[in-house]
N, C-alpha and C positions, 0 to 999 in steps of 0.2 A: 676617360670622360665620355667615348661615344659608348660604350656599355650602360653608364649611369642614364645617357641620355634614351637610350632605347628601352632601357628598363622603365623610365618615367613614362614613356610613351605608352607603353604596354600595361602599366599598372593602373595609369589613371586616364588613358583615353586622350583623343584630340583635344576635349575642351579642357582636360586638366593640363596637358601640356602648353595650350594656350594661355592658360591663367597662370602659370608657372613663369612662362616666356614674359608675359606682360608685366608681372611683379617687378622681373628684373629690368624690363626696360622702362618702367614708369618710374621708379626712384623717388625721389624727394620732388612733393610738387606743393608750389604755394598757391593759394587760392583766395581772391579778393573778398573781403566780408565787408560788404558797404552797408552805409549806416541807415537803412530802412527795411523794414519788416519781410517784404519779398524777396529782397536781396540776402538778407541773412538766412532766411530759409533755403533759397536755392545753395547759396554757399555751402550751409551744413549738409545739404542733401548730397552735393557734389562729395563732400569729403568724405562722408558715410560711405558712399557707393565705390568711390576710389581706394578706399582703405580698406573695407571689409571685402569688397568683390573682386578687386584688382589688384591688392596687396601694394599700391602706393604708400609711400609715408607723407600722407597729407595733411597740411596744416593751413589754418586760416591766418591771413594777416589783415591788418586794418587796411580800408579802402574808399575811395570815392570816385566820383566819374572822373574828371579830370585829371586829378594827380595820379590816379592809378594807370590810365592810359598812357600819361605821360610817362611813368616809370616804366611800362612794358615796351613803350617805343624806345626809349632812352636807355635803359638797364636790362631790359631782359625780363624784368620780374615785376610783379608776381607772374606765375605761368598762366593762370586763368581769371578772368573777370567773368562771374557766371552770369550777371544781369546787367550788361552793358546797352544803355540809353544812348543811342547813336547822334542824335540830331546835333548836338553842339558840337561835337566832335568827329563828326563824320569825315571832313575833308582830311584830316589827321590821319585817321585811320584807315581810309581807302587809300592814301600815299602809303602808309606802313605796310599795307597787305601788297601793295605793288614791290615794295622793296624787300618783299621777304622776311620781314621783322614781325607781322602777325598773320593770324588766320581767323576767318570767321566759322564757328562751329554752327551748330543749330539756332534757329530763333528760340530764346529763352521764354517767351510768352507767344504762342503760335498766332494769335491777331495782333500782336504788336500793342502798343501802350497808347492811354488817351492823355492828352494834357489839355487844360483849358481853364478859364476862369468861369467860377460857378457861383449859384446863389441856392439857399435851401428851397426845398421844391415847396414847404408852406408858404415862402415868400413870394415864389414865382406864381403860385395860385393867387395869392393875393394883389398880385401886381402884373397882370398880363401883360401891360404894355412893356415890359423891361424884358427884352429878348437877345439883345447884343449889348456888348461892353458900351458902346455909344450912348445907348439908351439909359444905362447904370450910371453913366459918367455926368449925366445930367440931373442927377438927385444926390448929391452928398448928403441931402438931409435924412435920406431914407438908409445909410448906412454909416451911423456916428461912431466916430472913433472912439475907443475907451479912453483915450489919454486927453483927448480934445472934441468933445461931442459937436461943437462948432463945426467941426472938418467930417468929411466922410472918410472911411477906411479901405483901404484894399490890402489884403493880407499876403505877403509875399512867401515864396518859396523860401526853403530853410537855408540858412547862411552855408556859403561852400558847395553848394549845389548848381549846377549848369542852369536849372531853372530859373534860378535868381537873376541871372544876367537877362534872360528872355522877358521875365516878369517886369524887370525893371526898366527892360526898353518898351514895352507894351504900354507900361503906365505911363512913359513919357509921351508914346504915339498918340495915346489918347486923351492926352491933356490932364492927366492926373492933378497936378499942382494947380494948373489955371481953373479947373473946373472945382476947386475946394475940397481936395482928397490930400489924405496923408499915405504914404505907402508903410505898411506896418512890418517891422522886422521881428519875424515868430521865432528866430533862433534856432530852431529844430523841428525835426520831424515831430517830435513830441509837443512843443508848443503848436504847431499848426493843427493838429490833430485836435489837441485841446481847445483850441477857439471856436473849430466847427463843432466840438461835443458842448462846448458851453453855450454855444446860439441856440443849438436845437433844444437843450434843456429848457431854456429859458424862452423858445420861438423868438429869438431875435432876428435882426437882419445880419446877414452875412455876406461880404464879396472878396473873392480873391482865388489865388491859384491852388489847382489840385490836379492830381493824375490818377490813373487806373492801371492796372487792376489793383484795388485795395481793398481793406476791410471796412474802412470809413464809408467808402460811397456804397458799399453793401449794407452798411447798420444804418446809415444818415442818407436818406435820398436826396439827392442834388441834382439841380438843373443847370446844364452847360450852356454858358452864353456864347451867341454866335459872334466871331469876330468882324461881320460886316463886311468882310472883303476877301477873295479868293486868296490861297499862299501863293507867293511869290518868291522862288528858290533865289532869285538875283538878289533880292531885297533881304532875304532872311541871310543870306552869306555876308552881304555887305554890311549890315547893321545889326538886324536881329539877336543875333548870338555873338555880338561882339560888345565886350563891355565897356561901360562908358562911353558907347556911340553917341555924338552930340547931336544927331538928326534922326532918331528913328520915325519911322513911318507905319500905319496900321499894316497889320499883315494877319494872314493866316498861319495856323500852326502847320509845321512840317510833319509829314507821315512819321508816327513815333516807333520806328523799329527797335527792336529791343532783342540782342543777340548776347549769345556767348561766345568770347572772343579770347583765344588763346595765342602764346607766344609761337613761332613757328618752329621753334627748337623744340617745344613741348609735343607740338603737332608730329614731328617728324621722328620722335624717340620714345614715344609713350606707348606705341602700339595700338592694342584694343583700348585702352584708356582712353584715348582720343575717339575712337570708333563709337563709343558711350555718348560721348558730348558732341557728336554729329548727330544723335538719334534723340538726345534729351530735351524735350521741351513740353511745356504746361499749357493747358488753355487758359484763358482769361476765367471761364466758370471755375474751373477747378483752383485755380489761384484764389477766387474770390471767397469760396468755400475754405480753404487752407487759412486764410488770413484772419475770417470771420473766427474760425475756431480760435486761433492763436490769441486772438485778442479776447474772447469769452473765457479763456482759459488763463490768461496772463501768461502766455508759454513764449520761452526764448525761441531763436531759430534752431536750435537743436531740436527742441522739444517740435517744432513745427515739421522738421525734416524726419524725426521718426514718427510721427502722426501719420505722415503723408504715407511712409514707406509700409506701414503698418494695415493702412487704410485703401491702398490703390497699387496692389501687386500686378491686377491686369494689365495697368497702363505701364508702370515703370519696368517690369519684367521683359517688355519687349525692347527696351534698350540695351539689354545686357545679356550676355552668354547664359546658359542653363545653369552652368556651374557656379557664375558669378552670382545669378538668383538665390540660389540655393545658400549661398554665404551670407548673402546679405538679410535674407529672412531669418536665418538662424542668429544673426548679430543684433536684431533689432525686437526680438520676441521678449 
């Protein structure tokens, strides 16, 4: 064994040995593939880099914000959540980190994310008096519901997402029902995207939740509505992020930290594979470009990951060892 190890070091060099060691240490890795484009691209990017660059047996598993983190805390699986929006589950995650169950790696998106209620720019230009959510709530007639034109419509976050809770609570807090609105269930990310695209094609009003970075906000200029009040962390925890809270109050949005989160077991046992995740992060501009390309080319998360690797070597090569970089380049040619 000692002779074999020595010959490996001499033949392959230090990086070669590190790569071999990392493959042995890395083993099987499960990666949460959450159901929105940026998360799908990032999950596939991690799978490609960990598989091709570090010899991991990496696989994607279906995921979503709350169920994924709950499973990671309670069951230790999956190993990696590439794009974790922390707002709704921050307390649980920080508690899990203190208990040595989870570890924060690098920010998935350098600048964090943007959450808000939005209106189309053309509509904002026509109605300069509507600058806040409260302003919009005064005019249900300007945002007719597709199912009942006598009511105004607020388009909700997709079903099952954490932002569905905050949007529903903001809707209550700003008097949606009382002001003659209805909360529209978009059902999925595709349904929400489609409602914006349809409004833009017809130059119709639109009011609802969206987030960034996304291809939609790059493709369809939207104006963020001010919440009219500053962020109150105590109220946020008391009610804003609590499902079916009976008495939500107007509040600002919490800072949208977006981190890659891994299990403590993975962090301790995966060697250089975890070092990669401590460096891997994309800027909002990089993500917007990637997501726009994916939309224009009807690309999957895997397509997006390969496109990024082929066209951004200067960025991603800084995250990995030189040997891993060569293997990754060869794999995506």
